[in-house]
MDAnalysis code that builds the backbone (N, CA, C; Angstrom):
import MDAnalysis as mda
import numpy as np

u = mda.Universe.empty(156, n_residues=52, atom_resindex=np.repeat(np.arange(52), 3), trajectory=True)
u.add_TopologyAttr("name", ["N", "CA", "C"] * 52)
u.add_TopologyAttr("resid", np.arange(1, 53))
u.add_TopologyAttr("resname", ["UNK", "UNK", "UNK", "UNK", "UNK", "UNK", "UNK", "UNK", "UNK", "UNK", "UNK", "UNK", "UNK", "UNK", "UNK", "UNK", "UNK", "UNK", "UNK", "UNK", "UNK", "UNK", "UNK", "UNK", "UNK", "UNK", "UNK", "UNK", "UNK", "UNK", "UNK", "UNK", "UNK", "UNK", "UNK", "UNK", "UNK", "UNK", "UNK", "UNK", "UNK", "UNK", "UNK", "UNK", "UNK", "UNK", "UNK", "UNK", "UNK", "UNK", "UNK", "UNK"])
u.atoms.positions = np.array([
    [60.955, -31.749, 130.328],
    [60.053, -32.826, 129.875],
    [59.010, -32.229, 128.911],
    [58.789, -32.835, 127.831],
    [57.828, -32.363, 126.834],
    [56.528, -33.102, 127.095],
    [55.504, -32.316, 127.445],
    [54.185, -32.899, 127.765],
    [53.376, -33.001, 126.424],
    [52.631, -34.147, 126.353],
    [51.734, -34.210, 125.182],
    [50.476, -33.388, 125.480],
    [49.669, -33.212, 124.503],
    [48.499, -32.336, 124.633],
    [47.495, -32.832, 125.649],
    [47.313, -34.111, 125.772],
    [46.371, -34.619, 126.785],
    [46.869, -34.301, 128.190],
    [48.199, -34.383, 128.396],
    [48.760, -34.070, 129.708],
    [48.610, -32.577, 130.010],
    [48.791, -31.764, 128.976],
    [48.592, -30.336, 129.174],
    [47.146, -30.010, 129.567],
    [46.182, -30.614, 128.935],
    [44.782, -30.404, 129.245],
    [44.521, -30.847, 130.652],
    [45.021, -32.004, 131.050],
    [44.744, -32.514, 132.392],
    [45.392, -31.608, 133.457],
    [46.616, -31.168, 133.218],
    [47.280, -30.292, 134.183],
    [46.523, -28.968, 134.294],
    [46.113, -28.387, 133.201],
    [45.362, -27.147, 133.258],
    [43.999, -27.325, 133.894],
    [43.371, -28.491, 133.677],
    [42.109, -28.759, 134.292],
    [42.242, -28.827, 135.831],
    [43.281, -29.436, 136.304],
    [43.558, -29.507, 137.724],
    [43.834, -28.095, 138.288],
    [44.581, -27.287, 137.539],
    [44.846, -25.936, 137.981],
    [43.575, -25.112, 138.068],
    [42.686, -25.300, 137.093],
    [41.368, -24.614, 137.120],
    [40.576, -25.034, 138.351],
    [40.538, -26.330, 138.600],
    [39.791, -26.844, 139.761],
    [40.363, -26.229, 141.038],
    [41.675, -26.167, 141.165],
    [42.281, -25.637, 142.358],
    [41.990, -24.146, 142.490],
    [42.002, -23.415, 141.343],
    [41.738, -22.012, 141.389],
    [40.286, -21.747, 141.857],
    [39.354, -22.555, 141.366],
    [37.952, -22.428, 141.780],
    [37.773, -22.796, 143.239],
    [38.417, -23.885, 143.653],
    [38.315, -24.346, 145.004],
    [38.953, -23.347, 146.010],
    [40.026, -22.720, 145.574],
    [40.738, -21.741, 146.371],
    [40.186, -20.344, 146.274],
    [39.106, -20.216, 145.530],
    [38.443, -18.914, 145.395],
    [39.378, -17.839, 144.860],
    [40.194, -18.241, 143.849],
    [41.092, -17.261, 143.231],
    [40.249, -16.202, 142.512],
    [40.892, -15.114, 142.178],
    [40.157, -14.053, 141.529],
    [39.669, -14.441, 140.134],
    [38.660, -13.786, 139.640],
    [38.007, -14.108, 138.415],
    [38.999, -14.090, 137.231],
    [39.911, -13.144, 137.227],
    [40.857, -13.036, 136.090],
    [41.747, -14.255, 136.018],
    [42.191, -14.790, 137.146],
    [43.051, -15.983, 137.148],
    [42.243, -17.196, 136.622],
    [41.024, -17.338, 137.030],
    [40.162, -18.413, 136.554],
    [39.980, -18.333, 135.037],
    [39.677, -17.136, 134.566],
    [39.476, -16.953, 133.112],
    [40.780, -17.230, 132.329],
    [41.921, -16.860, 132.883],
    [43.197, -17.098, 132.205],
    [43.435, -18.622, 132.061],
    [43.192, -19.345, 133.123],
    [43.361, -20.812, 133.063],
    [42.362, -21.432, 132.096],
    [41.139, -20.965, 132.150],
    [40.067, -21.476, 131.230],
    [40.437, -21.250, 129.799],
    [40.971, -20.097, 129.470],
    [41.407, -19.796, 128.084],
    [42.532, -20.697, 127.658],
    [43.416, -21.000, 128.597],
    [44.528, -21.881, 128.291],
    [44.026, -23.327, 127.934],
    [43.033, -23.751, 128.713],
    [42.410, -25.064, 128.438],
    [41.776, -25.059, 127.061],
    [41.077, -23.973, 126.717],
    [40.453, -23.835, 125.411],
    [41.477, -23.987, 124.290],
    [42.623, -23.336, 124.444],
    [43.678, -23.428, 123.445],
    [44.147, -24.854, 123.287],
    [44.347, -25.549, 124.400],
    [44.844, -26.948, 124.358],
    [43.812, -27.843, 123.699],
    [42.527, -27.637, 124.011],
    [41.492, -28.476, 123.394],
    [41.442, -28.258, 121.878],
    [41.542, -27.031, 121.431],
    [41.562, -26.739, 119.997],
    [42.771, -27.411, 119.356],
    [43.900, -27.325, 120.010],
    [45.138, -27.922, 119.497],
    [44.921, -29.492, 119.399],
    [44.329, -30.039, 120.423],
    [44.045, -31.502, 120.427],
    [43.230, -31.915, 119.258],
    [42.136, -31.216, 119.015],
    [41.225, -31.559, 117.895],
    [41.904, -31.308, 116.558],
    [42.740, -30.289, 116.412],
    [43.469, -30.096, 115.163],
    [44.400, -31.259, 114.916],
    [45.121, -31.684, 115.956],
    [46.027, -32.838, 115.811],
    [45.246, -34.086, 115.399],
    [44.143, -34.319, 116.102],
    [43.328, -35.530, 115.870],
    [42.763, -35.526, 114.429],
    [42.356, -34.370, 113.959],
    [41.775, -34.261, 112.660],
    [42.826, -34.522, 111.562],
    [44.062, -34.183, 111.824],
    [45.113, -34.375, 110.831],
    [45.599, -35.833, 110.718],
    [45.209, -36.673, 111.712],
    [45.596, -38.089, 111.653],
    [44.775, -38.816, 110.675],
    [45.409, -39.739, 109.987],
    [44.665, -40.604, 109.059],
    [44.348, -41.926, 109.738],
    [43.102, -42.302, 109.633],
    [42.685, -43.564, 110.268],
    [42.563, -44.709, 109.289],
])
């Protein structure tokens, strides 16, 4: 299944929440956070390229 960018952001956000709640190590939390950052940048690039 191919996820759209909003789904990727939401899935990663949930993973980050679970990592923080589960007291995962700092490196895992940073890894997930960086992934979210990449998806957000991708989202804004896609949005900017759309013509309104």
